[in-house]
C-alpha positions in Angstrom: -39.9 26.3 -3.2 -39.1 23.2 -5.3 -35.5 22.6 -6.0 -34.7 21.5 -9.6 -31.6 19.6 -10.8 -31.9 20.3 -14.6 -33.5 22.8 -16.9 -35.4 19.9 -18.5 -37.2 19.3 -15.1 -38.1 23.0 -15.0 -39.4 22.9 -18.5 -41.5 19.8 -17.8 -43.1 21.5 -14.8 -43.7 24.7 -16.7 -45.5 23.0 -19.5 -47.8 21.2 -17.1 -48.5 24.2 -14.9 -52.1 25.3 -14.1 -51.4 27.5 -11.1 -53.2 30.6 -12.4 -56.8 30.1 -13.4 -57.1 33.4 -15.3 -54.1 32.6 -17.4 -55.2 29.0 -18.0 -58.7 30.2 -19.3 -57.1 32.9 -21.5 -54.4 30.9 -23.1 -56.8 28.0 -23.9 -59.5 30.4 -25.2 -57.4 32.5 -27.6 -59.2 32.5 -31.0 -57.2 31.3 -34.0 -56.1 34.2 -36.1 -57.2 33.9 -39.8 -53.6 33.8 -41.0 -53.0 30.6 -38.9 -56.3 28.7 -39.7 -55.7 25.0 -39.7 -52.7 25.2 -37.3 -52.9 23.6 -33.9 -52.1 26.2 -31.1 -49.9 25.2 -28.3 -52.1 26.8 -25.6 -49.9 25.8 -22.7 -47.2 27.5 -20.6 -44.1 28.2 -22.7 -40.7 27.2 -21.2 -37.3 28.9 -21.9 -35.0 27.6 -24.6 -31.4 27.9 -25.8 -27.9 27.1 -24.8 -27.7 25.4 -21.3 -24.2 26.7 -21.0 -25.3 30.3 -21.9 -23.3 33.3 -20.6 -26.3 35.6 -21.5 -29.9 35.1 -20.3 -32.5 37.1 -22.1 -35.8 37.7 -20.2 -39.0 38.8 -21.9 -42.4 39.4 -20.3 -44.6 36.5 -21.5 -45.5 34.5 -24.6 -47.5 36.3 -27.3 -51.1 35.1 -28.0 -50.3 34.2 -31.6 -46.5 33.7 -31.1 -45.4 31.5 -28.2 -48.9 30.5 -27.3 -49.3 29.2 -30.8 -45.8 27.8 -31.5 -44.8 26.6 -28.0 -41.6 28.6 -28.1 -41.1 32.0 -26.7 -40.3 34.8 -29.2 -41.3 32.5 -32.1 -43.7 33.1 -34.9 -44.4 36.8 -34.3 -43.0 40.2 -35.1 -41.2 40.6 -31.8 -39.4 37.3 -32.3 -38.5 38.2 -35.9 -36.9 41.5 -34.7 -35.1 39.8 -31.8 -33.7 36.9 -33.8 -32.4 39.2 -36.5 -30.5 41.2 -33.9 -29.2 38.1 -32.1 -28.0 36.6 -35.4 -26.2 39.9 -36.3 -24.6 39.8 -32.9 -23.4 36.2 -33.4 -25.8 34.7 -30.8 -28.1 32.8 -33.1 -27.3 30.6 -36.1 -30.1 32.1 -38.2 -32.1 35.3 -38.3 -35.5 33.8 -37.9 -37.6 32.0 -35.3 -40.7 30.6 -37.0 -41.6 27.3 -35.3 -40.2 24.7 -33.0 -38.0 22.4 -35.0 -37.0 25.1 -37.5 -33.3 24.6 -36.9 -32.8 27.7 -34.8 -29.9 27.4 -32.4 -28.9 30.0 -29.8 -25.2 30.2 -29.2 -24.1 31.3 -25.7 -27.6 32.6 -25.1 -30.8 31.4 -23.3 -34.2 33.0 -23.7 -37.1 32.8 -21.2 -40.0 34.9 -19.9 -41.0 36.2 -16.5 -44.5 34.8 -16.9 -44.9 31.5 -18.9 -48.5 31.9 -20.1 -49.9 34.6 -22.4 -51.8 37.1 -20.2 -54.9 39.2 -21.2 -53.8 42.6 -22.7 -50.1 41.6 -22.0 -50.6 42.5 -18.4 -50.0 39.8 -15.8 -51.2 40.5 -12.3 -48.7 40.7 -9.3 -50.0 37.3 -8.2 -49.3 35.8 -11.6 -45.7 37.2 -11.6 -45.3 35.7 -8.1 -46.7 32.3 -9.1 -44.2 32.1 -12.0 -41.2 33.4 -10.0 -40.1 30.0 -8.9 -39.6 28.9 -12.5 -37.6 31.9 -13.4 -35.5 31.6 -10.2 -34.8 28.0 -11.0 -33.8 28.7 -14.6 -31.4 31.5 -13.4 -29.9 29.3 -10.7 -29.3 26.4 -13.2 -27.7 28.6 -15.8 -24.6 28.6 -13.8 -22.3 30.1 -16.5 -24.5 33.2 -17.0 -22.6 36.4 -16.5 -25.2 38.8 -17.9 -29.0 39.1 -18.0 -30.8 41.3 -20.5 -34.4 42.2 -19.6 -36.6 43.2 -22.5 -39.0 45.8 -21.2 -39.8 47.4 -17.9 -41.9 44.6 -16.5 -39.3 41.9 -17.4 -36.6 44.1 -15.8 -38.6 44.5 -12.7 -39.0 40.7 -12.5 -35.2 40.2 -12.7 -34.8 42.8 -10.0 -37.2 40.8 -7.9 -35.0 37.8 -8.4 -32.0 39.9 -7.3 -34.0 41.0 -4.2 -35.0 37.4 -3.4 -31.3 36.5 -3.5 -30.8 39.0 -0.6 -29.3 41.9 -2.6 -30.2 45.6 -2.4 -32.0 46.9 -5.4 -33.0 50.3 -4.0 -32.5 53.1 -6.5 -32.4 50.8 -9.6 -34.3 52.3 -12.5 -35.3 51.0 -15.9 -33.7 52.7 -18.9 -32.7 51.4 -22.3 -29.0 50.5 -22.1 -28.7 50.8 -18.3 -26.7 48.2 -16.5 -26.5 47.2 -12.8 -23.9 45.0 -11.2 -24.6 42.8 -8.1 -22.0 40.6 -6.5 -22.5 37.0 -7.2 -25.2 37.4 -9.8 -25.4 38.1 -13.6 -25.0 41.8 -14.4 -28.4 43.2 -15.3 -29.0 45.1 -18.6 -32.2 46.7 -19.7 -33.6 47.2 -23.2 -36.9 48.4 -24.6 -39.1 45.4 -25.6 -39.0 44.5 -29.3 -42.8 44.8 -29.6 -44.0 46.3 -32.9 -45.3 49.2 -30.8 -41.7 50.1 -30.1 -40.0 48.9 -33.3 -42.5 50.5 -35.8 -42.2 53.8 -34.0 -38.4 53.6 -33.9 -38.4 53.8 -30.1 -36.3 50.7 -30.4 -34.3 50.3 -33.6 -32.3 47.2 -34.8 -29.1 49.2 -34.4 -30.0 50.1 -30.8 -30.5 46.5 -29.9 -27.5 45.1 -31.8 -25.2 47.8 -30.4 -26.4 46.8 -26.8 -25.8 43.1 -27.5 -22.3 43.9 -28.8 -21.6 46.0 -25.7 -22.7 43.1 -23.4 -20.7 40.6 -25.4 -17.6 42.8 -25.3 -18.0 43.2 -21.5 -18.6 39.5 -20.7 -17.4 37.4 -23.6 -14.4 39.2 -25.1 -12.8 35.9 -26.1 -15.6 35.1 -28.4 -15.2 36.2 -32.0 
């Protein structure tokens, strides 16, 4: 596995990655949605972004077809990103409650956001082989975020990816189960937290409400960053 010295090096390799032929074909072939006609889609893998000194890492599943795959920034330009950024802003982790496009002035504070799989997958379902192919990038990001004390996984598949990272680090993950608000502590690694994913399928049905996510963020912040106002 390649050893990286900086997050920028990881990002550069992510953007140029063509390891998974199915994902390459799909991301490049996504049809432009009528609402975005005239816009140039990113159509490449999407690296993580945020505060390099972050104490909190947020892990999603993958870029959305008309979100990150269009804008080039994860959780940007779609409903999931809008919901997440409003919650992060309310919790004091983002300087504004919107994530619309790269260069929109959004700044994460003490927080870094990435995805388990860096390319948009068909039906939002990466294969086990695609998770594995991307694992080196996620592992590198987590290793380089040396100040991270907590990792919040959004959705069951992202949570499983973080547990795979914990397992690759030689830790025991037997008995760990996904549940919204659950937390798991492992010596030497960021404490794992789980949340339902902020997909419209969950937020429109109130399976995940803004209050649920904001309350969880405040709980994580109180546990790991009590000195921050």
